[in-house]
N, C-alpha and C positions, 0 to 999 in steps of 0.2 A: 504494500500500500504506500503510495507516495505521501509526502508530508502535506501537500496541498489537499489531497483527498481526505486524509485523516482530519485535518483541521476543518474542512467543510462539513464533514460528518459530525464532528464533535460540537460544532457551534450550535447544533440543533438540540443537544442534550439539555433536558430540563433539570435544573439543579434543585428543584423544590424538595426532593426527598433526601438530599444530602444533609448530613448532620452539621455541615458548615454553613448552610444557606443563610442563616440569620445571624451569624457570628462574624467576628473580625472587623466590625465597623470601627473598632478602636485601633486597629493595626496601623502603624505608621513607620517611618524610618527609624534608624537606630537612635538610642537615647543619647542625650547630651551629657550625661554624667560620666564618671570615670569607671564605670563597671568593668571589671576585668583588667584594670590598669593600676600598677603600683606607683609609689612616689617617684620612682626612677624612670617611669615611662615604659616599663616592661609590661607586656600584655599576656593574658592567659586566654587561650582559645579552647572552648569546650566542644567536644565531639561526642555525639550520642549515636550508637549503633545497636545492633542486636545480633543474636546468634554469634557468628564469627566472620567478620569482613576481612580477616587476615592482617589487621592493623596491630601488630605487636608493639610492645614498648620499644624494642630496638628500632623498628621502622619509624616510629614517631620521633625518636631521638635523632634520627638522621636529619629530619626537618628542623628540629630545635637547634642542632649543631650548625646547620647551614643558615639559620636565621636567628642570630643573637637577639635577645630581648623578647623572644616568643617562647612561651611554655604551653604545652598541650595537655589537657586533662580529658581522658577518654573514659566514658562510661558505656558499659555494654549490657543491654537487657538480655535475660536468659533466652527469650524467644520473641518473635515479632509481635505477638499479641500484646505483650507488656509495653513494647515500644509504641505501638499504635495508640494504646489507651493514653499513655503519657502525652504523646503528640497532640491528639485530638482534644484532650482536656485543656492543654495549655493554649492551643489555637483558639478554643472557644473563650478563653479568658483574655484574648487580645494579644497572645504571643508571649506573655510574661513567663519567664522561667525556661524558655526554650534554649537549647544549646546553640552555640554559634554555627555548628554544622549538625544537621539532623539527617541520619540515614533513614530512607524510606523504602518500602517494598513496592514492586510494580503494581500490585493490585490496589494500592491506595491512591496511585497517581491520578486516575480519572476523577476522583473526588477532589483531591488537592488542586487539580487543574482548574476547578471552578472558582478558586480563590487566589488568583495569581498575584494579587497585591501583597499577600502574606509572605511572599518569597522574593529574594533578590533576583534580578535578571542576570543570568550567568553567561550571556552571549559574549564571546571574546574571540578575536581572530586566532589567538593562540591555541584554541581547541577545535578550530574548524577542521572537519574531516577526521576527527579522532576516533569516532565510534562507528559501529555498524549503523547503517541508515535507519533501520527499524528501531534500534535501541535509542538513538538520538531522538527520533520522533516521539517515543514514549515519554521522554523527559520534557516535552513541550506542552504548553497550554493550547486551548483551542485557537487563540489568535497568534500562535507561533512563538511565544515567549519561552525561552529556555530556562526552566527552573530546576532541572535536575541533571547533574553530571553522572553519567552511567558508571557504575563500578563493575559488576559482573553480570553474566547471563547464566541461565541454569540448564544447559543441555543435559538431557537425562540418559543414563545408562541403567543397568540393573546391578546392584550390589548384592552379593550372596555369600553364604557360608560354605566354602569348599569342603570343609571337614564334615558338615552335615550331609552334603551331597554324597560324599564318599561313603558315609555310614549307611546311606539309603541305597547303595549299590549303583549310583548314577555317575555319569561323567562329571568331572570337577574342574578340569582346566578351562581357561577362559574361552578358547575357541569352541570347544565341545559344548560348553554351557550355552554359548550364543546360539549354536545350532539347535540344541535341545529346546530352547525358548522360541524357536521359529526362524532364526536367522534374519537376514535383511528384509525378508517379506513377512516376518512374524506379525501375528495379530494378537488382540487381547484374548481371543479364543485359544490361541496357541499357548499363551502365558498361563491361562487358567487350566488348560488340559495338562500342561507340564506339572502344574501344582497338584492335580489329581494323581498323576503318576508318582510324584514325590510322597503324597499323603498315604498312598497305598503301602509304602515301605517305611514310614516314619510317623512318630507321634508328634513331631514338631510342626507348628503351623507354617503355612507356605509364605504368607506375607504379614507384615506388621499391622497395617491399618487400612481399613476400607476408605476412610476419609482421604488418606494420603494417596491411595490408588485412584480414587475419584479425580484427584487433582491432575494426574497424568492423563486420564481419559477425557475429561472435559477440556483440557488444554489442547486437544486436537480438534475441537469443534470451532469452526470459524466464527460462528455467532451463537453462543450458547444461550444467552439470556436476553439479549437486546437486539433491536434492528439496527444494523450498521448505518443505514441511510438516514434514519430519523433519531436514533438514540433511544427510542421508546422501548420499554421492557416488553418482551413477548409474553403471551399468556402461558404461564407454567402449566396450567391444567391441560392445554392442548399441545404442549411441547413434546412431540413424540421422540425427538432425538435424545433429549436429556432423560426422558422417562425410560427409554430403551437402555441407556447406559446405567441408570440407577438400578433397573431390574437385573441386568446382566451381572453387575458388580455384586449385588446382594445375594443373588443365586450362588455365585462362587464363594462369597464370604461365609456362607453357612458351614462350609467344610474346610475352607482354606485360610480364613483370617484369624490372627491372634486376638482380635477384638480390642486393640489398644488405641489410645489417643496419643499422637506424637506430642513430645515435650512435656509429658506428665511423668511423675515418679514411676508408675507402673511400666511405662515405655522405657525409661532409663534402666530400670532393673532387668528388663527382658534381655538386654544386651549381655548381661552377665549370666543368664540362665537358659541359654539356647531357646530364646523366646520365639524365634522365627527364622526362616531360612533365606528369604529374599526380601528386598524392598526396592521401591523406585528410588533412583539415586541421581538427582541433579548434582553437578560437580561440587557445589558448596556443601553437600551432605557428607563429604568425606571427613571433614573436621568433627562434626557432631558424633558420627559413628565412632571414630577413634577415641574421642573424649570419654565415651560411655563404655568402651570395650576394653579398658585396661586389663591386661593379663589374659585376654581372650585372643586366640589365634584362629586363623581360618578364613578371614574376610578376603574377598577378591572382587573384581569388577569385570563384568562382561560387556563387550562393545556391542550392545543390542538394546532395542527398546520396542515394545509392542506398538504396532501402528507406524513404525518407521522412525519417527523423530518426535521429540517433545521438549518443551522449555518450561521449567518450573522455577518461577521466581526470577531473581535478578533485581538488584537494588540500585539506588541512586543516592547521591549526596546533595542535599539542598541547603541553602543558606537563608534562614528566616530573616525577613526584612527588618524585624525589630531588634536585631542583634546590635551589640555595642561596637563590633569590629567587623562589619560586613565586608569591607575591602580585604582585610587580612584573612578572613575566613574563606573568601572566594579564592584567594591565592593558595591557601592550604588545600582546599577542595580540588583545585586544578592539579596540584602536586600529587595528591593521593590517587587521583584517577588518571595520571599519566601512565603510558605503557610500562615504563620501568618499574613503577610501584605496583602496578597490577600484576606483573609477572612475579614479584616478590610475594604479593598477597596470595597468589595461586600456590606458591611453594609453602606458604604458612598455613593456609586453610583450605586449599582446593577450590577457591572461588575463581571460576573460569573467566578470563578477561573479555570485556565487550569492546576493547580497543583493537582496531584492525592491525596496527603495528605489533601489538603484543601477541596476537594470535599467530602471526607469521614468524615470530622469533624462533631461532634455533633453540634457545634456552627453554622455551615452553614445550617445544616438540620433544625435547630430550627428557622432560620431567618424568620421574617415577615416584611411587609412593610405597615406602618400605612396609608400612602397616598392612597395606592391601597386597601382600605377597609380591612386592616390587612391581606392581602393575604399572605399565607405561601410560600413566594418566594423561600426560600431555597429548599423546597420540589418540588415546581412547576418546577423550572429551573433544578433541579437535574433530574426530570422526563424527561424534554425536552432534557437534555444532553444525557440521556440513549437512547433516540430515535435516536440520531445520529449514534448509533451503527448499525442501520437498513438501513442506506443509505451510499453510497460511497461518500467520500470527493471529491469534483469536482477537476479536473485537471486544474491548472492555470499556463500557461507558460508565457514566457516573453512578449507576445503580448496580453494577456488576458485583461488587463486594457484598452488598446486603443480600442479594438474591442467592449468590453462591453460598454464603454462610447459612442461609435457611435450608438449602439442600444438604449441606454438610451436617447440619443439626439433625435432619431427618435420618441420615445414615447412622449417626451416632446413637440415636434412640434404638435402632435395630441392632447394630453390630457391637456396640459397647455396653449400653445400658440394658438391652434386651427388654425394654419397656413397651415396645410396639412391634407389630408385624410390618413388613414392608409397605403394604397398601395403606394401613392406618397412618404410618409415618409420612408417606407421600401426600395423603389427603390433608394432613395437618400443615405440611410445607406449602401446599397450594393455597390453603386458607391464610397462612401467615404472610405469604408474598402479596396476596390480594389486599391485606390490611396494612401494607407498608406505606400506602398513600401516594404512589407514583402518579 
């Protein structure tokens, strides 16, 4: 989708349902006080991210050493939901208390794009042509203002426990597993059928989370919840494509799912207790898996994904317009999203760069991950990124997040809580979406 097409489509989106629609009237430029500046004129820049952007203390110190008088304070939320709550709460209060740089996830961007004055304009000749075109477009508002510098993208592979495959008498090396899951032409049917084969020889669940698996399936739908031409939400009750995915997933979940919710203590503990054999694995998931799997060996990565290709997540750095040091924060955000730093972030946390130069670098192509059995992660995720060229990037309008959350909640009621059967959960989701007031 071209930038002009995207902007034309998004300008029609009605922001009435957005939680930001009636807020931010108090937002203005940076304060005139000396917030974040000491008596000697030294400044402190605050950076707020979530999960793991790959911004280690060592990386941030590189910037401090090259920029005397600047100190960086980095806070990292455990998961994106916590960061989103903090961001939206502070935006609703006029921006008070926001970090100088706020990391945001792609699914929030359509809502944030409705309040462009809350963020600094990051347009600069120094960053022209830095990102993949579709990634840069995602960081723009409907009128073309650049409010987000792209960090990573989330090309998806399948992470799996090779030792559990071996115990089930199945092939366990990367190439064989990729073929077992359907190979280059593999489908979701192939993935679930492979799970049934595994389940026949093992008591270990096939995948971790139905909600997480939904993310990969819905991510291949060009227009899941809204009309790309008008931005209007589609009628969930008659949305046969989403309903078919919902039913297929929950039918498989009945025997294959571990029934877990990602980023919860139960999910964390499952990594230590042979809780599941496979999971959808965007590049950035490498870090969280390793963090939770201390002492556990056997993880590997297969260069394959059901349906051909998928992108889960991918974040941005924004600079709130209310910050005390907008110019310096913009400079730091540029540095953090430069190809050189994004290659380092990939080495630190597996966050796959959205920068064209970084993707083409020999350093990235040669990257391996010791924890994942020395998997050639640079090559694997480069291959998975190329697969994205074969699928359309899904349209996400201002109401995408709210509708998708409602569908996820329905799946949770079936797969995790066991409080409803699939039809009752779907009927409740349809009712809830109708009551969102779009």
